[in-house]
C-alpha positions in Angstrom: 17.1 22.4 -5.6 14.4 22.6 -3.0 13.9 19.4 -0.9 10.5 18.5 0.5 9.1 16.2 3.1 5.5 15.1 3.5 4.0 16.4 6.7 0.5 16.1 8.1 -0.9 19.0 10.1 -4.0 19.3 12.3 -5.7 22.7 12.1 -8.3 23.7 14.7 -10.8 26.4 13.7 -13.8 28.0 15.2 -17.1 27.5 13.4 -20.2 29.5 14.2 -23.2 27.3 15.2 -25.5 29.8 16.7 -25.9 33.4 18.0 -27.4 34.7 21.2 -29.1 38.0 21.6 -27.2 40.1 24.3 -30.6 41.7 25.3 -33.2 38.9 25.5 -30.6 36.0 25.6 -32.6 34.0 23.0 -30.3 31.6 21.1 -30.7 31.1 17.3 -29.2 28.2 15.4 -27.0 28.7 12.4 -26.9 25.0 11.5 -30.6 23.9 11.8 -31.9 25.0 8.4 -35.3 23.4 9.1 -36.6 26.3 11.1 -36.9 30.1 10.8 -33.7 30.8 12.8 -31.7 31.2 9.6 -33.9 34.2 8.7 -33.7 35.6 12.2 -29.9 35.4 12.2 -29.7 37.3 8.9 -31.5 40.2 10.7 -29.2 40.3 13.7 -27.4 43.6 14.3 -23.8 43.6 15.4 -22.4 46.7 17.1 -18.6 46.8 17.2 -16.5 49.8 18.1 -13.5 51.0 20.0 -14.0 53.8 22.6 -12.1 56.9 21.7 -10.3 59.5 23.9 -12.7 60.7 26.6 -15.3 58.0 25.6 -17.9 57.1 28.3 -17.1 53.5 27.5 -13.4 54.0 28.3 -10.4 55.0 26.2 -9.6 52.2 23.7 -12.2 49.9 25.1 -13.5 47.3 22.6 -17.3 47.3 22.8 -19.4 44.6 21.2 -23.1 43.7 21.2 -25.3 41.3 19.2 -29.0 42.2 19.1 -31.9 40.4 17.5 -34.2 42.5 15.3 -37.0 42.2 17.9 -35.0 43.7 20.7 -33.5 46.4 18.5 -36.9 47.5 17.5 -38.0 47.7 21.2 -34.8 49.6 22.1 -34.7 52.2 19.3 -37.9 51.8 17.4 -39.5 55.1 18.4 -36.4 56.9 17.3 -36.1 55.3 13.8 -37.2 56.8 10.5 -38.0 54.7 7.5 -36.8 56.3 4.3 -38.2 55.0 1.0 -35.7 57.0 -1.1 -32.1 57.9 -0.4 -32.4 61.0 -2.6 
């Protein structure tokens, strides 16, 4: 037979409330649904990778960057191609 007791536990968790562009430093809200921030946050780009052997970022360095769509276009816009078909 398994015996049980009643126990109450408190759990602390992190909840996202906003995101800040690492380039322009503008903050966008994830909770205020009355403005256009929710659309902007959906277009954020998140770069996450680990530097490999001989990487200019450093061996096994964890690199992270969050960039809004406006800054990303300014940074790489002239190098981008728009493809209508993937064929």
